[in-house]
C-alpha positions as CSV (number, residue, x, y, z in Angstrom):
1,X,36.3,-2.1,43.2
2,X,33.0,-0.3,42.3
3,X,29.8,-2.1,43.1
4,X,27.6,-3.6,40.5
5,X,25.5,-0.9,38.8
6,X,21.8,-0.7,39.3
7,X,20.0,-1.2,36.0
8,X,16.5,0.2,35.9
9,X,13.5,-2.2,35.9
10,X,9.8,-1.5,35.7
11,X,9.3,-2.2,39.4
12,X,12.2,-0.2,40.6
13,X,10.9,2.7,38.5
14,X,7.4,2.3,40.1
15,X,8.9,2.1,43.6
16,X,10.9,5.3,43.0
17,X,7.8,7.2,41.8
18,X,5.8,5.9,44.8
19,X,8.4,7.1,47.3
20,X,8.7,10.5,45.7
21,X,4.9,10.9,45.9
22,X,4.8,9.7,49.5
23,X,7.4,12.3,50.5
24,X,5.6,15.1,48.6
25,X,2.3,14.1,50.3
26,X,4.0,14.2,53.7
27,X,5.2,17.7,52.7
28,X,8.8,16.9,53.6
29,X,11.9,18.1,51.9
30,X,14.8,15.8,51.2
31,X,16.9,17.7,53.7
32,X,14.3,17.1,56.5
33,X,14.0,13.4,55.6
34,X,17.8,13.2,55.8
35,X,17.9,14.9,59.2
36,X,15.2,12.7,60.7
37,X,16.4,9.3,59.2
38,X,20.1,9.7,58.6
39,X,19.7,8.9,55.0
40,X,22.1,11.0,52.8
41,X,20.3,13.6,50.6
42,X,22.2,12.3,47.6
43,X,21.0,8.8,48.4
44,X,17.4,10.0,48.7
45,X,17.7,11.7,45.3
46,X,19.1,8.5,43.7
47,X,16.3,6.4,45.3
48,X,13.6,8.7,44.1
49,X,15.0,8.8,40.5
50,X,15.4,4.9,40.4
51,X,19.2,5.2,40.2
52,X,19.6,3.2,43.4
53,X,17.6,0.5,45.1
54,X,17.0,1.1,48.8
55,X,17.9,-1.4,51.4
56,X,14.9,-2.8,53.4
57,X,15.8,-0.8,56.5
58,X,16.2,2.4,54.5
59,X,12.7,1.8,52.9
60,X,11.2,1.0,56.3
61,X,12.7,4.2,57.8
62,X,11.2,6.3,55.0
63,X,7.7,4.6,55.3
64,X,7.8,5.2,59.1
65,X,8.6,8.9,58.6
66,X,5.9,9.3,56.0
67,X,3.3,7.6,58.3
68,X,2.5,5.0,55.6
69,X,0.0,2.4,56.8
70,X,-1.5,-0.7,55.1
71,X,-2.1,-1.5,52.4
72,X,0.3,1.0,50.8
73,X,3.1,-0.1,53.2
74,X,2.9,-3.7,52.1
75,X,2.7,-2.6,48.5
76,X,6.0,-0.6,48.8
77,X,7.8,-3.5,50.6
78,X,6.6,-6.0,47.9
79,X,7.8,-3.7,45.2
80,X,11.3,-3.7,46.8
81,X,11.2,-7.5,46.8
82,X,10.2,-7.5,43.1
83,X,12.8,-4.9,42.3
84,X,15.5,-7.3,43.6
85,X,14.7,-9.7,40.8
86,X,17.0,-9.4,37.8
87,X,15.5,-8.0,34.6
88,X,15.7,-9.4,31.1
89,X,19.0,-7.5,30.6
90,X,20.8,-9.2,33.5
91,X,22.8,-11.6,31.2
92,X,24.0,-8.7,29.0
93,X,24.6,-5.9,31.5
94,X,28.4,-6.0,30.9
95,X,28.0,-5.7,27.2
96,X,25.4,-2.9,26.9
97,X,25.0,0.6,28.2
98,X,23.0,1.2,31.4
99,X,20.3,3.0,29.5
100,X,20.0,0.2,26.9
101,X,19.9,-2.4,29.6
102,X,17.0,-0.5,31.2
103,X,15.3,-0.4,27.9
104,X,15.6,-4.2,27.4
105,X,14.0,-4.6,30.9
106,X,11.1,-2.3,30.0
107,X,10.5,-3.8,26.6
108,X,10.2,-7.3,28.2
109,X,7.2,-6.1,30.2
110,X,5.6,-3.6,27.8
111,X,2.2,-3.9,26.4
112,X,3.0,-2.2,23.1
113,X,6.0,-0.7,21.3
114,X,6.0,1.9,18.5
115,X,9.2,2.1,16.5
116,X,10.4,4.6,14.0
117,X,13.7,3.7,12.4
118,X,15.6,5.7,9.9
119,X,18.8,3.8,9.7
120,X,18.4,0.0,10.2
121,X,15.9,-2.8,10.9
122,X,14.8,-2.7,14.6
123,X,16.6,-5.2,16.8
124,X,13.5,-7.2,17.5
125,X,13.2,-8.0,13.8
126,X,16.8,-8.5,12.9
127,X,18.4,-11.8,11.7
128,X,21.6,-12.7,13.4
129,X,23.6,-12.2,10.2
130,X,22.1,-8.7,9.8
131,X,22.8,-7.8,13.4
132,X,26.4,-9.0,13.0
133,X,26.9,-6.9,9.9
134,X,25.5,-3.8,11.7
135,X,27.9,-4.2,14.6
136,X,30.9,-5.0,12.3
137,X,30.5,-1.7,10.5
138,X,29.1,0.6,13.2
139,X,31.2,-0.6,16.1
140,X,34.3,-2.3,14.6
141,X,36.4,-1.8,17.7
142,X,34.2,-3.7,20.2
143,X,35.5,-7.2,21.2
144,X,34.2,-10.3,19.7
145,X,32.8,-11.4,23.1
146,X,30.8,-8.1,23.5
147,X,29.5,-8.3,20.0
148,X,28.3,-11.9,20.5
149,X,26.6,-10.9,23.8
150,X,24.8,-7.9,22.0
151,X,23.7,-10.1,19.1
152,X,22.4,-12.7,21.6
153,X,20.5,-10.0,23.4
154,X,18.8,-8.9,20.2
155,X,18.0,-12.5,19.3
156,X,16.5,-13.3,22.7
157,X,14.6,-10.1,22.9
158,X,12.5,-11.2,20.0
159,X,10.8,-13.7,22.4
160,X,8.5,-10.9,23.4
161,X,6.7,-11.2,20.0
162,X,5.8,-14.9,20.5
163,X,5.2,-15.2,24.3
164,X,1.7,-16.0,25.7
165,X,0.8,-12.3,25.9
166,X,2.9,-10.9,23.1
167,X,4.1,-7.4,22.6
168,X,2.0,-5.3,20.2
169,X,4.5,-4.0,17.8
170,X,4.0,-1.2,15.2
171,X,7.1,-0.3,13.1
172,X,7.6,2.5,10.6
173,X,10.8,2.2,8.6
174,X,12.3,4.9,6.4
175,X,12.6,3.5,2.8
176,X,16.4,3.9,3.2
177,X,16.4,1.1,5.7
178,X,15.3,-1.5,3.2
179,X,17.3,0.0,0.3
180,X,20.6,0.0,2.2
181,X,22.6,-3.1,1.4
182,X,23.7,-4.3,4.9
183,X,25.9,-7.4,4.9
184,X,25.4,-8.1,1.2
185,X,22.5,-9.5,-1.0
186,X,22.3,-12.8,0.8
187,X,22.0,-11.2,4.2
188,X,19.4,-8.8,3.0
189,X,17.3,-11.5,1.3
190,X,17.2,-13.5,4.6
191,X,16.4,-10.3,6.4
192,X,13.5,-9.5,4.1
193,X,12.2,-13.0,4.5
194,X,12.3,-12.5,8.3
195,X,10.4,-9.3,7.9
196,X,7.7,-10.9,5.8
197,X,7.3,-13.7,8.2
198,X,7.0,-11.3,11.1
199,X,4.3,-9.3,9.4
200,X,2.2,-12.5,9.3
201,X,2.0,-12.2,13.1
202,X,-1.3,-10.6,14.3
203,X,0.6,-8.5,16.8
204,X,3.1,-6.9,14.2
205,X,2.3,-4.0,11.9
206,X,5.0,-2.8,9.5
207,X,4.9,0.3,7.3
208,X,7.5,1.9,5.0
209,X,7.9,5.7,4.8
210,X,8.7,6.2,1.1
211,X,11.3,8.7,-0.2
212,X,8.6,10.6,-2.0
213,X,6.8,11.4,1.2
214,X,9.3,14.3,1.5
215,X,10.3,15.9,4.8
216,X,8.9,14.2,7.9
217,X,8.9,14.4,11.7
218,X,11.4,11.6,12.0
219,X,14.2,13.3,10.2
220,X,15.7,14.2,13.6
221,X,16.3,10.5,14.5
222,X,14.9,7.2,15.4
223,X,12.9,6.5,18.5
224,X,10.7,4.0,20.3
225,X,7.6,4.5,22.4
226,X,6.7,1.9,25.1
227,X,3.3,1.5,26.8
228,X,2.7,-0.7,29.8
229,X,-0.3,-2.8,30.9
230,X,-0.3,-1.3,34.4
231,X,-1.5,2.4,34.6
232,X,1.0,2.9,37.4
233,X,3.8,2.6,34.8
234,X,3.6,5.6,32.5
235,X,4.7,5.5,28.9
236,X,8.3,6.3,28.0
237,X,10.5,7.0,25.0
238,X,13.8,5.4,24.1
239,X,16.1,7.5,21.8
240,X,19.3,5.8,20.6
241,X,22.1,8.1,19.4
242,X,25.6,7.8,18.1
243,X,27.3,8.9,21.3
244,X,24.6,8.1,23.9
245,X,21.1,6.8,24.4
246,X,18.3,8.2,26.5
247,X,15.1,7.2,28.2
248,X,12.6,10.1,28.3
249,X,9.7,10.3,30.7
250,X,7.2,13.0,31.4
251,X,3.8,13.4,29.7
252,X,4.6,16.5,27.5
253,X,7.7,15.0,26.0
254,X,6.2,11.5,25.6
255,X,3.1,13.0,24.0
256,X,5.2,14.9,21.5
257,X,6.8,11.7,20.3
258,X,3.4,10.1,20.2
259,X,2.1,12.8,17.9
260,X,5.3,12.4,15.7
261,X,4.7,8.7,15.4
262,X,1.0,9.3,14.4
263,X,2.2,11.7,11.7
264,X,4.8,9.2,10.4
265,X,2.4,6.3,10.1
266,X,-0.1,8.6,8.4
267,X,2.5,9.5,5.8
268,X,3.8,5.9,5.4
269,X,2.5,3.3,2.9
270,X,-0.2,1.0,4.1
271,X,0.9,-2.3,5.6
272,X,-0.1,-4.1,2.4
273,X,1.8,-1.7,0.1
274,X,4.8,-1.8,2.5
275,X,4.9,-5.6,2.1
276,X,4.7,-5.2,-1.6
277,X,7.7,-2.8,-1.5
278,X,9.7,-5.2,0.5
279,X,8.9,-8.1,-1.9
280,X,9.8,-5.9,-4.9
281,X,13.1,-4.9,-3.3
282,X,13.8,-8.6,-2.5
283,X,13.2,-9.5,-6.1
284,X,15.5,-6.7,-7.3
285,X,18.3,-8.2,-5.2
286,X,17.8,-11.5,-7.0
287,X,18.4,-9.7,-10.3
288,X,21.6,-8.0,-9.2
289,X,24.7,-9.0,-11.3
290,X,27.2,-11.2,-9.5
């Protein structure tokens, strides 16, 4: 039986980056490290890319070889202890992809999130009925148990908006998102009420990108940018696709998505006008013939 997969967390990512930098500073190749410590080259690669969590003796061997002294040595060992703690996604790992599980862990510790969504309401702002309707139509073949776990994950994720130090959330929605009837009029009315309630939070900004804005940078797909309170944790981008999802790191790529988001929010309606559009759409639903 295969071992339980390692789902990425903020601290495991930080430890991986630290070990890579230490090896580079020591001017040692992975092959040399392997020869001197007995650690497999593939294992070293997986550790440095946060695909695997090192055992304490493995970490100690690496720190010894790199001549790491205090306080950096204790910092690395403490990060390993912290990385052993389960992330927010632990309860849902069997029901979500490895990348999405990692995203949930990152979101739980992020300082801010910037969403562009072209197809549906972001998970943090979805009602349970809306989420269920999305899964019923987009993933009709998943089991009821998996669907329930995924919906519960979306519901519990929303806690980041109301915790003591809440996530700063900025959302840009394509107008199609609020005009598409997901789950029927009743589900959409409840969903609109939820959106209006969430926009009353000081840490939530919502804008609608109207159809008449024309072509825009988000036409290639939806994405999320996460920023973290600790400078040691660089920004990342989460891109969710039909067949797969992806976490993107690296300054040039992340900066490109940041520029795209700035363009999208500049093209979108103001937060006040966006609320007015949601209210108007909500009223139109009430006038639909039965």
